[in-house]
HTML snippet that shows the backbone in 3Dmol.js (N, CA, C, O; Angstrom):
<script src="https://3Dmol.org/build/3Dmol-min.js"></script>
<div id="view" style="width:600px;height:400px;position:relative"></div>
<script>
const pdb = `
ATOM      1  N   MET A   1       2.649  -8.679  -5.874  1.00  0.00           N
ATOM      2  CA  MET A   1       3.472  -7.643  -5.281  1.00  0.00           C
ATOM      3  C   MET A   1       3.397  -7.782  -3.762  1.00  0.00           C
ATOM      4  O   MET A   1       2.321  -7.953  -3.190  1.00  0.00           O
ATOM      5  N   THR A   2       4.551  -7.705  -3.132  1.00  0.00           N
ATOM      6  CA  THR A   2       4.574  -7.810  -1.686  1.00  0.00           C
ATOM      7  C   THR A   2       4.221  -6.461  -1.047  1.00  0.00           C
ATOM      8  O   THR A   2       4.215  -5.416  -1.698  1.00  0.00           O
ATOM      9  N   TYR A   3       3.932  -6.533   0.232  1.00  0.00           N
ATOM     10  CA  TYR A   3       3.654  -5.307   0.993  1.00  0.00           C
ATOM     11  C   TYR A   3       4.870  -4.384   0.944  1.00  0.00           C
ATOM     12  O   TYR A   3       4.732  -3.175   0.758  1.00  0.00           O
ATOM     13  N   THR A   4       6.047  -4.953   1.110  1.00  0.00           N
ATOM     14  CA  THR A   4       7.279  -4.168   1.122  1.00  0.00           C
ATOM     15  C   THR A   4       7.522  -3.486  -0.224  1.00  0.00           C
ATOM     16  O   THR A   4       7.945  -2.331  -0.268  1.00  0.00           O
ATOM     17  N   GLU A   5       7.258  -4.189  -1.309  1.00  0.00           N
ATOM     18  CA  GLU A   5       7.410  -3.601  -2.643  1.00  0.00           C
ATOM     19  C   GLU A   5       6.418  -2.454  -2.844  1.00  0.00           C
ATOM     20  O   GLU A   5       6.771  -1.406  -3.385  1.00  0.00           O
ATOM     21  N   ALA A   6       5.189  -2.660  -2.408  1.00  0.00           N
ATOM     22  CA  ALA A   6       4.178  -1.612  -2.545  1.00  0.00           C
ATOM     23  C   ALA A   6       4.553  -0.386  -1.713  1.00  0.00           C
ATOM     24  O   ALA A   6       4.406   0.750  -2.165  1.00  0.00           O
ATOM     25  N   GLN A   7       5.029  -0.622  -0.516  1.00  0.00           N
ATOM     26  CA  GLN A   7       5.433   0.476   0.358  1.00  0.00           C
ATOM     27  C   GLN A   7       6.597   1.252  -0.265  1.00  0.00           C
ATOM     28  O   GLN A   7       6.610   2.482  -0.230  1.00  0.00           O
ATOM     29  N   ALA A   8       7.557   0.548  -0.824  1.00  0.00           N
ATOM     30  CA  ALA A   8       8.698   1.206  -1.461  1.00  0.00           C
ATOM     31  C   ALA A   8       8.251   2.047  -2.646  1.00  0.00           C
ATOM     32  O   ALA A   8       8.738   3.161  -2.841  1.00  0.00           O
ATOM     33  N   GLU A   9       7.331   1.518  -3.434  1.00  0.00           N
ATOM     34  CA  GLU A   9       6.833   2.283  -4.576  1.00  0.00           C
ATOM     35  C   GLU A   9       6.067   3.509  -4.102  1.00  0.00           C
ATOM     36  O   GLU A   9       6.183   4.580  -4.698  1.00  0.00           O
ATOM     37  N   LEU A  10       5.291   3.364  -3.045  1.00  0.00           N
ATOM     38  CA  LEU A  10       4.583   4.523  -2.487  1.00  0.00           C
ATOM     39  C   LEU A  10       5.568   5.599  -2.027  1.00  0.00           C
ATOM     40  O   LEU A  10       5.353   6.786  -2.269  1.00  0.00           O
ATOM     41  N   GLU A  11       6.631   5.187  -1.374  1.00  0.00           N
ATOM     42  CA  GLU A  11       7.642   6.140  -0.926  1.00  0.00           C
ATOM     43  C   GLU A  11       8.295   6.841  -2.117  1.00  0.00           C
ATOM     44  O   GLU A  11       8.593   8.034  -2.053  1.00  0.00           O
ATOM     45  N   HIS A  12       8.514   6.103  -3.194  1.00  0.00           N
ATOM     46  CA  HIS A  12       9.088   6.691  -4.410  1.00  0.00           C
ATOM     47  C   HIS A  12       8.131   7.725  -5.005  1.00  0.00           C
ATOM     48  O   HIS A  12       8.555   8.812  -5.396  1.00  0.00           O
ATOM     49  N   ILE A  13       6.865   7.392  -5.071  1.00  0.00           N
ATOM     50  CA  ILE A  13       5.865   8.326  -5.595  1.00  0.00           C
ATOM     51  C   ILE A  13       5.820   9.582  -4.730  1.00  0.00           C
ATOM     52  O   ILE A  13       5.781  10.697  -5.250  1.00  0.00           O
ATOM     53  N   LEU A  14       5.824   9.402  -3.431  1.00  0.00           N
ATOM     54  CA  LEU A  14       5.805  10.548  -2.526  1.00  0.00           C
ATOM     55  C   LEU A  14       7.018  11.443  -2.747  1.00  0.00           C
ATOM     56  O   LEU A  14       6.891  12.667  -2.781  1.00  0.00           O
ATOM     57  N   ALA A  15       8.189  10.839  -2.896  1.00  0.00           N
ATOM     58  CA  ALA A  15       9.398  11.615  -3.152  1.00  0.00           C
ATOM     59  C   ALA A  15       9.279  12.393  -4.464  1.00  0.00           C
ATOM     60  O   ALA A  15       9.684  13.553  -4.540  1.00  0.00           O
ATOM     61  N   GLN A  16       8.721  11.754  -5.492  1.00  0.00           N
ATOM     62  CA  GLN A  16       8.522  12.439  -6.768  1.00  0.00           C
ATOM     63  C   GLN A  16       7.589  13.626  -6.615  1.00  0.00           C
ATOM     64  O   GLN A  16       7.832  14.696  -7.172  1.00  0.00           O
ATOM     65  N   LEU A  17       6.522  13.429  -5.856  1.00  0.00           N
ATOM     66  CA  LEU A  17       5.551  14.510  -5.675  1.00  0.00           C
ATOM     67  C   LEU A  17       6.151  15.683  -4.907  1.00  0.00           C
ATOM     68  O   LEU A  17       5.772  16.834  -5.125  1.00  0.00           O
ATOM     69  N   GLN A  18       7.076  15.394  -4.021  1.00  0.00           N
ATOM     70  CA  GLN A  18       7.687  16.445  -3.221  1.00  0.00           C
ATOM     71  C   GLN A  18       8.807  17.172  -3.968  1.00  0.00           C
ATOM     72  O   GLN A  18       9.072  18.341  -3.690  1.00  0.00           O
ATOM     73  N   GLU A  19       9.461  16.500  -4.903  1.00  0.00           N
ATOM     74  CA  GLU A  19      10.649  17.064  -5.530  1.00  0.00           C
ATOM     75  C   GLU A  19      10.423  17.593  -6.946  1.00  0.00           C
ATOM     76  O   GLU A  19      10.931  18.656  -7.302  1.00  0.00           O
ATOM     77  N   VAL A  20       9.681  16.873  -7.728  1.00  0.00           N
ATOM     78  CA  VAL A  20       9.588  17.194  -9.148  1.00  0.00           C
ATOM     79  C   VAL A  20       8.236  17.816  -9.464  1.00  0.00           C
ATOM     80  O   VAL A  20       7.195  17.202  -9.229  1.00  0.00           O
ATOM     81  N   PRO A  21       8.251  19.032  -9.995  1.00  0.00           N
ATOM     82  CA  PRO A  21       6.971  19.591 -10.435  1.00  0.00           C
ATOM     83  C   PRO A  21       6.407  18.738 -11.579  1.00  0.00           C
ATOM     84  O   PRO A  21       7.114  18.418 -12.535  1.00  0.00           O
ATOM     85  N   ALA A  22       5.153  18.386 -11.468  1.00  0.00           N
ATOM     86  CA  ALA A  22       4.540  17.516 -12.473  1.00  0.00           C
ATOM     87  C   ALA A  22       3.383  18.237 -13.142  1.00  0.00           C
ATOM     88  O   ALA A  22       2.710  19.073 -12.539  1.00  0.00           O
ATOM     89  N   ASP A  23       3.173  17.891 -14.397  1.00  0.00           N
ATOM     90  CA  ASP A  23       1.976  18.423 -15.032  1.00  0.00           C
ATOM     91  C   ASP A  23       0.769  17.652 -14.508  1.00  0.00           C
ATOM     92  O   ASP A  23       0.926  16.654 -13.805  1.00  0.00           O
ATOM     93  N   ILE A  24      -0.396  18.095 -14.836  1.00  0.00           N
ATOM     94  CA  ILE A  24      -1.620  17.529 -14.265  1.00  0.00           C
ATOM     95  C   ILE A  24      -1.787  16.053 -14.628  1.00  0.00           C
ATOM     96  O   ILE A  24      -2.288  15.274 -13.818  1.00  0.00           O
ATOM     97  N   ASP A  25      -1.379  15.664 -15.822  1.00  0.00           N
ATOM     98  CA  ASP A  25      -1.512  14.258 -16.223  1.00  0.00           C
ATOM     99  C   ASP A  25      -0.586  13.360 -15.413  1.00  0.00           C
ATOM    100  O   ASP A  25      -0.987  12.271 -15.001  1.00  0.00           O
ATOM    101  N   GLN A  26       0.654  13.805 -15.180  1.00  0.00           N
ATOM    102  CA  GLN A  26       1.589  13.038 -14.351  1.00  0.00           C
ATOM    103  C   GLN A  26       1.084  12.964 -12.915  1.00  0.00           C
ATOM    104  O   GLN A  26       1.137  11.910 -12.280  1.00  0.00           O
ATOM    105  N   LEU A  27       0.599  14.081 -12.417  1.00  0.00           N
ATOM    106  CA  LEU A  27       0.070  14.121 -11.054  1.00  0.00           C
ATOM    107  C   LEU A  27      -1.086  13.141 -10.904  1.00  0.00           C
ATOM    108  O   LEU A  27      -1.149  12.385  -9.934  1.00  0.00           O
ATOM    109  N   HIS A  28      -1.993  13.160 -11.862  1.00  0.00           N
ATOM    110  CA  HIS A  28      -3.146  12.263 -11.825  1.00  0.00           C
ATOM    111  C   HIS A  28      -2.698  10.806 -11.835  1.00  0.00           C
ATOM    112  O   HIS A  28      -3.208   9.994 -11.063  1.00  0.00           O
ATOM    113  N   ALA A  29      -1.757  10.474 -12.699  1.00  0.00           N
ATOM    114  CA  ALA A  29      -1.272   9.092 -12.795  1.00  0.00           C
ATOM    115  C   ALA A  29      -0.598   8.656 -11.497  1.00  0.00           C
ATOM    116  O   ALA A  29      -0.793   7.526 -11.049  1.00  0.00           O
ATOM    117  N   ARG A  30       0.183   9.530 -10.896  1.00  0.00           N
ATOM    118  CA  ARG A  30       0.866   9.186  -9.648  1.00  0.00           C
ATOM    119  C   ARG A  30      -0.121   9.004  -8.501  1.00  0.00           C
ATOM    120  O   ARG A  30       0.008   8.075  -7.703  1.00  0.00           O
ATOM    121  N   VAL A  31      -1.090   9.879  -8.424  1.00  0.00           N
ATOM    122  CA  VAL A  31      -2.094   9.771  -7.364  1.00  0.00           C
ATOM    123  C   VAL A  31      -2.929   8.512  -7.554  1.00  0.00           C
ATOM    124  O   VAL A  31      -3.235   7.822  -6.582  1.00  0.00           O
ATOM    125  N   ALA A  32      -3.300   8.207  -8.787  1.00  0.00           N
ATOM    126  CA  ALA A  32      -4.079   6.995  -9.061  1.00  0.00           C
ATOM    127  C   ALA A  32      -3.280   5.748  -8.682  1.00  0.00           C
ATOM    128  O   ALA A  32      -3.830   4.815  -8.097  1.00  0.00           O
ATOM    129  N   ARG A  33      -1.998   5.726  -9.008  1.00  0.00           N
ATOM    130  CA  ARG A  33      -1.157   4.576  -8.662  1.00  0.00           C
ATOM    131  C   ARG A  33      -0.998   4.468  -7.144  1.00  0.00           C
ATOM    132  O   ARG A  33      -1.029   3.371  -6.587  1.00  0.00           O
ATOM    133  N   ALA A  34      -0.831   5.606  -6.488  1.00  0.00           N
ATOM    134  CA  ALA A  34      -0.720   5.600  -5.027  1.00  0.00           C
ATOM    135  C   ALA A  34      -1.995   5.032  -4.403  1.00  0.00           C
ATOM    136  O   ALA A  34      -1.915   4.267  -3.441  1.00  0.00           O
ATOM    137  N   GLU A  35      -3.156   5.388  -4.926  1.00  0.00           N
ATOM    138  CA  GLU A  35      -4.416   4.856  -4.411  1.00  0.00           C
ATOM    139  C   GLU A  35      -4.469   3.341  -4.572  1.00  0.00           C
ATOM    140  O   GLU A  35      -4.926   2.638  -3.670  1.00  0.00           O
ATOM    141  N   GLN A  36      -4.008   2.833  -5.706  1.00  0.00           N
ATOM    142  CA  GLN A  36      -3.975   1.383  -5.927  1.00  0.00           C
ATOM    143  C   GLN A  36      -3.050   0.698  -4.922  1.00  0.00           C
ATOM    144  O   GLN A  36      -3.386  -0.344  -4.360  1.00  0.00           O
ATOM    145  N   LEU A  37      -1.898   1.292  -4.712  1.00  0.00           N
ATOM    146  CA  LEU A  37      -0.926   0.708  -3.788  1.00  0.00           C
ATOM    147  C   LEU A  37      -1.436   0.736  -2.352  1.00  0.00           C
ATOM    148  O   LEU A  37      -1.241  -0.222  -1.604  1.00  0.00           O
ATOM    149  N   ILE A  38      -2.078   1.812  -1.971  1.00  0.00           N
ATOM    150  CA  ILE A  38      -2.651   1.910  -0.623  1.00  0.00           C
ATOM    151  C   ILE A  38      -3.725   0.849  -0.431  1.00  0.00           C
ATOM    152  O   ILE A  38      -3.777   0.202   0.615  1.00  0.00           O
ATOM    153  N   ALA A  39      -4.577   0.666  -1.425  1.00  0.00           N
ATOM    154  CA  ALA A  39      -5.615  -0.364  -1.334  1.00  0.00           C
ATOM    155  C   ALA A  39      -4.980  -1.746  -1.207  1.00  0.00           C
ATOM    156  O   ALA A  39      -5.457  -2.581  -0.439  1.00  0.00           O
ATOM    157  N   HIS A  40      -3.920  -1.986  -1.949  1.00  0.00           N
ATOM    158  CA  HIS A  40      -3.215  -3.268  -1.879  1.00  0.00           C
ATOM    159  C   HIS A  40      -2.647  -3.478  -0.475  1.00  0.00           C
ATOM    160  O   HIS A  40      -2.808  -4.554   0.101  1.00  0.00           O
ATOM    161  N   CYS A  41      -1.993  -2.471   0.072  1.00  0.00           N
ATOM    162  CA  CYS A  41      -1.403  -2.586   1.412  1.00  0.00           C
ATOM    163  C   CYS A  41      -2.479  -2.822   2.471  1.00  0.00           C
ATOM    164  O   CYS A  41      -2.307  -3.648   3.367  1.00  0.00           O
ATOM    165  N   ARG A  42      -3.572  -2.100   2.362  1.00  0.00           N
ATOM    166  CA  ARG A  42      -4.663  -2.294   3.328  1.00  0.00           C
ATOM    167  C   ARG A  42      -5.213  -3.718   3.254  1.00  0.00           C
ATOM    168  O   ARG A  42      -5.491  -4.334   4.282  1.00  0.00           O
ATOM    169  N   ALA A  43      -5.365  -4.229   2.058  1.00  0.00           N
ATOM    170  CA  ALA A  43      -5.873  -5.596   1.890  1.00  0.00           C
ATOM    171  C   ALA A  43      -4.907  -6.609   2.500  1.00  0.00           C
ATOM    172  O   ALA A  43      -5.329  -7.557   3.162  1.00  0.00           O
ATOM    173  N   ARG A  44      -3.615  -6.406   2.274  1.00  0.00           N
ATOM    174  CA  ARG A  44      -2.616  -7.316   2.864  1.00  0.00           C
ATOM    175  C   ARG A  44      -2.673  -7.253   4.383  1.00  0.00           C
ATOM    176  O   ARG A  44      -2.606  -8.287   5.048  1.00  0.00           O
ATOM    177  N   LEU A  45      -2.797  -6.052   4.939  1.00  0.00           N
ATOM    178  CA  LEU A  45      -2.866  -5.906   6.394  1.00  0.00           C
ATOM    179  C   LEU A  45      -4.116  -6.587   6.952  1.00  0.00           C
ATOM    180  O   LEU A  45      -4.050  -7.267   7.976  1.00  0.00           O
ATOM    181  N   ARG A  46      -5.256  -6.404   6.277  1.00  0.00           N
ATOM    182  CA  ARG A  46      -6.486  -7.070   6.708  1.00  0.00           C
ATOM    183  C   ARG A  46      -6.318  -8.582   6.683  1.00  0.00           C
ATOM    184  O   ARG A  46      -6.772  -9.279   7.591  1.00  0.00           O
ATOM    185  N   GLY A  47      -5.668  -9.086   5.643  1.00  0.00           N
ATOM    186  CA  GLY A  47      -5.428 -10.523   5.542  1.00  0.00           C
ATOM    187  C   GLY A  47      -4.580 -11.037   6.691  1.00  0.00           C
ATOM    188  O   GLY A  47      -4.859 -12.098   7.248  1.00  0.00           O
ATOM    189  N   VAL A  48      -3.558 -10.298   7.042  1.00  0.00           N
ATOM    190  CA  VAL A  48      -2.699 -10.699   8.157  1.00  0.00           C
ATOM    191  C   VAL A  48      -3.473 -10.644   9.466  1.00  0.00           C
ATOM    192  O   VAL A  48      -3.343 -11.535  10.305  1.00  0.00           O
ATOM    193  N   GLU A  49      -4.273  -9.606   9.643  1.00  0.00           N
ATOM    194  CA  GLU A  49      -5.100  -9.507  10.859  1.00  0.00           C
ATOM    195  C   GLU A  49      -6.029 -10.707  10.981  1.00  0.00           C
ATOM    196  O   GLU A  49      -6.196 -11.260  12.068  1.00  0.00           O
ATOM    197  N   GLU A  50      -6.634 -11.108   9.869  1.00  0.00           N
ATOM    198  CA  GLU A  50      -7.534 -12.262   9.886  1.00  0.00           C
ATOM    199  C   GLU A  50      -6.774 -13.542  10.227  1.00  0.00           C
ATOM    200  O   GLU A  50      -7.277 -14.386  10.968  1.00  0.00           O
ATOM    201  N   GLU A  51      -5.577 -13.685   9.693  1.00  0.00           N
ATOM    202  CA  GLU A  51      -4.768 -14.863  10.001  1.00  0.00           C
ATOM    203  C   GLU A  51      -4.400 -14.902  11.484  1.00  0.00           C
ATOM    204  O   GLU A  51      -4.450 -15.960  12.112  1.00  0.00           O
ATOM    205  N   ILE A  52      -4.039 -13.773  12.030  1.00  0.00           N
ATOM    206  CA  ILE A  52      -3.692 -13.705  13.455  1.00  0.00           C
ATOM    207  C   ILE A  52      -4.904 -14.034  14.315  1.00  0.00           C
ATOM    208  O   ILE A  52      -4.794 -14.766  15.298  1.00  0.00           O
ATOM    209  N   THR A  53      -6.048 -13.497  13.947  1.00  0.00           N
ATOM    210  CA  THR A  53      -7.272 -13.786  14.687  1.00  0.00           C
ATOM    211  C   THR A  53      -7.571 -15.283  14.646  1.00  0.00           C
ATOM    212  O   THR A  53      -7.952 -15.864  15.662  1.00  0.00           O
ATOM    213  N   GLU A  54      -7.403 -15.903  13.497  1.00  0.00           N
ATOM    214  CA  GLU A  54      -7.648 -17.338  13.356  1.00  0.00           C
ATOM    215  C   GLU A  54      -6.642 -18.137  14.191  1.00  0.00           C
ATOM    216  O   GLU A  54      -7.020 -19.113  14.840  1.00  0.00           O
ATOM    217  N   LEU A  55      -5.388 -17.741  14.183  1.00  0.00           N
ATOM    218  CA  LEU A  55      -4.383 -18.427  14.991  1.00  0.00           C
ATOM    219  C   LEU A  55      -4.713 -18.324  16.481  1.00  0.00           C
ATOM    220  O   LEU A  55      -4.583 -19.301  17.220  1.00  0.00           O
ATOM    221  N   ARG A  56      -5.129 -17.167  16.906  1.00  0.00           N
ATOM    222  CA  ARG A  56      -5.520 -17.001  18.313  1.00  0.00           C
ATOM    223  C   ARG A  56      -6.710 -17.881  18.668  1.00  0.00           C
ATOM    224  O   ARG A  56      -6.767 -18.487  19.737  1.00  0.00           O
ATOM    225  N   ARG A  57      -7.660 -17.931  17.734  1.00  0.00           N
ATOM    226  CA  ARG A  57      -8.859 -18.729  17.958  1.00  0.00           C
ATOM    227  C   ARG A  57      -8.495 -20.209  18.103  1.00  0.00           C
ATOM    228  O   ARG A  57      -8.994 -20.894  18.995  1.00  0.00           O
ATOM    229  N   THR A  58      -7.619 -20.692  17.215  1.00  0.00           N
ATOM    230  CA  THR A  58      -7.238 -22.108  17.285  1.00  0.00           C
ATOM    231  C   THR A  58      -6.342 -22.385  18.490  1.00  0.00           C
ATOM    232  O   THR A  58      -6.380 -23.484  19.044  1.00  0.00           O
ATOM    233  N   ALA A  59      -5.547 -21.414  18.899  1.00  0.00           N
ATOM    234  CA  ALA A  59      -4.687 -21.598  20.077  1.00  0.00           C
ATOM    235  C   ALA A  59      -5.514 -21.654  21.344  1.00  0.00           C
ATOM    236  O   ALA A  59      -5.125 -22.313  22.308  1.00  0.00           O
ATOM    237  N   ASP A  60      -6.645 -20.976  21.358  1.00  0.00           N
ATOM    238  CA  ASP A  60      -7.511 -20.969  22.548  1.00  0.00           C
ATOM    239  C   ASP A  60      -8.327 -22.254  22.675  1.00  0.00           C
ATOM    240  O   ASP A  60      -8.820 -22.568  23.758  1.00  0.00           O
ATOM    241  N   ASP A  61      -8.471 -22.985  21.597  1.00  0.00           N
ATOM    242  CA  ASP A  61      -9.281 -24.223  21.622  1.00  0.00           C
ATOM    243  C   ASP A  61      -8.579 -25.360  22.306  1.00  0.00           C
ATOM    244  O   ASP A  61      -9.130 -26.456  22.404  1.00  0.00           O
TER     245      ASP A  61
END
`;
const viewer = $3Dmol.createViewer("view");
viewer.addModel(pdb, "pdb");
viewer.setStyle({}, {cartoon: {color: "spectrum"}});
viewer.zoomTo();
viewer.render();
</script>
């Protein structure tokens, strides 16, 4: 899953939480999925940061 796909799904979940009243099981499932997507996005961002740091390091050599 790409960062953009994860972000879009997060936005969809947020819209659902704001618009549609959910029972506790639906709420739990949406929050759990949002947590997974957030972790995925953070990992992708960390990976990009590491790549940029490495590129800077090699450019300075």
